[in-house]
PLY file of the C-alpha trace (Angstrom):
ply
format ascii 1.0
element vertex 148
property float x
property float y
property float z
element edge 147
property int vertex1
property int vertex2
end_header
0.00 0.00 0.00
1.28 3.36 -0.98
1.12 6.25 1.50
-0.24 9.37 -0.24
-1.91 12.65 0.72
-5.39 11.17 0.93
-4.25 8.44 3.32
-2.41 11.00 5.46
-5.48 13.25 5.73
-7.74 10.33 6.68
-5.24 9.16 9.33
-4.91 12.71 10.68
-8.70 13.04 10.98
-8.99 9.64 12.63
-6.22 10.53 15.12
-7.89 13.88 15.89
-11.33 12.30 16.41
-9.81 9.62 18.66
-8.00 12.34 20.66
-11.22 14.35 21.14
-13.29 11.29 22.08
-10.66 10.29 24.65
-10.96 13.67 26.39
-14.78 13.63 26.24
-14.86 10.22 27.93
-12.22 11.28 30.46
-14.08 14.48 31.37
-17.47 12.79 31.70
-16.26 9.95 33.93
-13.95 11.97 36.22
-15.45 12.62 39.69
-13.73 16.01 39.93
-16.18 17.24 37.29
-19.22 16.04 39.25
-21.06 19.22 40.22
-24.50 19.35 41.78
-27.14 22.02 41.63
-27.28 24.31 44.64
-30.56 22.69 45.62
-32.37 19.63 44.34
-35.59 21.57 43.62
-33.92 24.52 41.93
-36.80 25.50 39.63
-39.42 25.22 42.35
-37.38 27.55 44.56
-36.88 29.97 41.68
-40.65 30.49 41.46
-40.74 31.47 45.16
-37.82 33.89 44.85
-40.05 37.00 45.01
-41.06 35.96 48.55
-37.37 35.85 49.45
-36.83 39.34 48.02
-39.76 40.66 50.07
-38.40 39.00 53.24
-34.95 40.54 52.63
-36.60 43.95 52.24
-38.53 43.49 55.50
-35.31 42.60 57.34
-33.25 45.49 55.96
-33.37 47.42 59.26
-32.59 44.35 61.38
-29.79 42.77 59.32
-26.89 44.94 60.57
-27.88 44.27 64.19
-27.31 40.49 64.00
-24.02 39.26 65.44
-22.30 35.95 64.79
-19.69 34.87 67.36
-17.72 31.61 67.44
-17.53 30.07 70.95
-16.07 26.77 72.11
-19.65 25.42 72.28
-20.59 26.51 68.78
-21.80 29.50 66.80
-23.82 32.06 68.77
-26.26 34.17 66.78
-27.54 37.23 68.62
-30.84 38.70 67.47
-31.42 42.47 67.42
-32.14 44.03 70.83
-35.26 45.84 69.54
-37.05 42.55 68.90
-39.00 40.63 71.52
-37.39 37.17 71.31
-40.59 35.44 72.50
-42.40 36.51 69.31
-39.79 35.15 66.92
-40.49 31.93 65.01
-38.55 30.47 62.11
-35.48 28.53 61.12
-31.79 28.93 60.42
-30.49 27.22 57.27
-26.79 26.44 57.02
-25.49 25.68 53.56
-22.03 24.28 52.91
-20.98 25.12 49.32
-18.35 22.38 49.19
-20.55 19.48 50.35
-24.34 19.32 50.17
-24.41 16.47 52.71
-23.36 18.89 55.46
-26.32 21.26 54.90
-28.91 21.41 57.66
-31.77 23.48 59.08
-31.99 24.53 62.69
-35.33 25.67 64.22
-35.40 28.97 66.06
-36.50 28.45 69.65
-35.25 31.29 71.80
-35.13 31.59 75.59
-32.98 34.71 75.26
-31.72 36.91 72.43
-29.07 34.28 71.58
-29.32 31.15 69.46
-26.49 28.61 69.76
-25.73 26.22 66.94
-23.71 23.31 68.39
-20.05 22.99 67.43
-20.43 19.30 66.56
-22.65 20.24 63.57
-20.21 22.76 62.11
-16.94 21.91 60.36
-14.23 24.46 59.73
-14.69 26.32 56.47
-17.21 28.47 54.68
-20.90 28.43 55.59
-23.75 30.40 54.04
-26.36 31.17 56.68
-29.96 32.15 56.02
-32.11 33.17 58.97
-35.82 33.00 58.12
-38.15 34.32 60.79
-41.66 35.59 61.27
-42.01 38.63 63.51
-45.16 40.72 63.96
-46.87 38.99 61.04
-44.08 39.67 58.53
-41.58 37.29 57.00
-37.94 38.31 57.37
-34.69 36.94 55.95
-31.06 37.67 56.69
-28.20 36.13 54.67
-24.63 35.92 55.90
-21.51 34.08 54.75
-19.04 33.14 57.47
-15.83 31.19 57.79
-16.05 28.96 60.82
0 1
1 2
2 3
3 4
4 5
5 6
6 7
7 8
8 9
9 10
10 11
11 12
12 13
13 14
14 15
15 16
16 17
17 18
18 19
19 20
20 21
21 22
22 23
23 24
24 25
25 26
26 27
27 28
28 29
29 30
30 31
31 32
32 33
33 34
34 35
35 36
36 37
37 38
38 39
39 40
40 41
41 42
42 43
43 44
44 45
45 46
46 47
47 48
48 49
49 50
50 51
51 52
52 53
53 54
54 55
55 56
56 57
57 58
58 59
59 60
60 61
61 62
62 63
63 64
64 65
65 66
66 67
67 68
68 69
69 70
70 71
71 72
72 73
73 74
74 75
75 76
76 77
77 78
78 79
79 80
80 81
81 82
82 83
83 84
84 85
85 86
86 87
87 88
88 89
89 90
90 91
91 92
92 93
93 94
94 95
95 96
96 97
97 98
98 99
99 100
100 101
101 102
102 103
103 104
104 105
105 106
106 107
107 108
108 109
109 110
110 111
111 112
112 113
113 114
114 115
115 116
116 117
117 118
118 119
119 120
120 121
121 122
122 123
123 124
124 125
125 126
126 127
127 128
128 129
129 130
130 131
131 132
132 133
133 134
134 135
135 136
136 137
137 138
138 139
139 140
140 141
141 142
142 143
143 144
144 145
145 146
146 147
């Protein structure tokens, strides 16, 4: 068999296609490229996003008054002093961007202005905190990113 230009072009195309297919298979089977959505029900939560915007607007005056302090027992969240802690109902959601299995919700049940999230639930690293609460008939939301 004689090696000519036509044979060289066909072999070059075949080598290129094999090279590209190798990288496609490598990229699709590698676990480092396994990324999840932020939440499992992303589209359902997107439809309720206007409620979140309204809650953020309602909490605009309260948001700067929240304090987050790391203690040996855990993370202490202090609610604003203007609020009556007995009238506060809601939950605290902790989201770990690096591992969705570490995400959890914590109900708000206050006996003082402080809420303590136990240290055993929190690993060192970044946490996104959302505090949802109902106060005086209005929904409120405060978002904060911390490094624990």
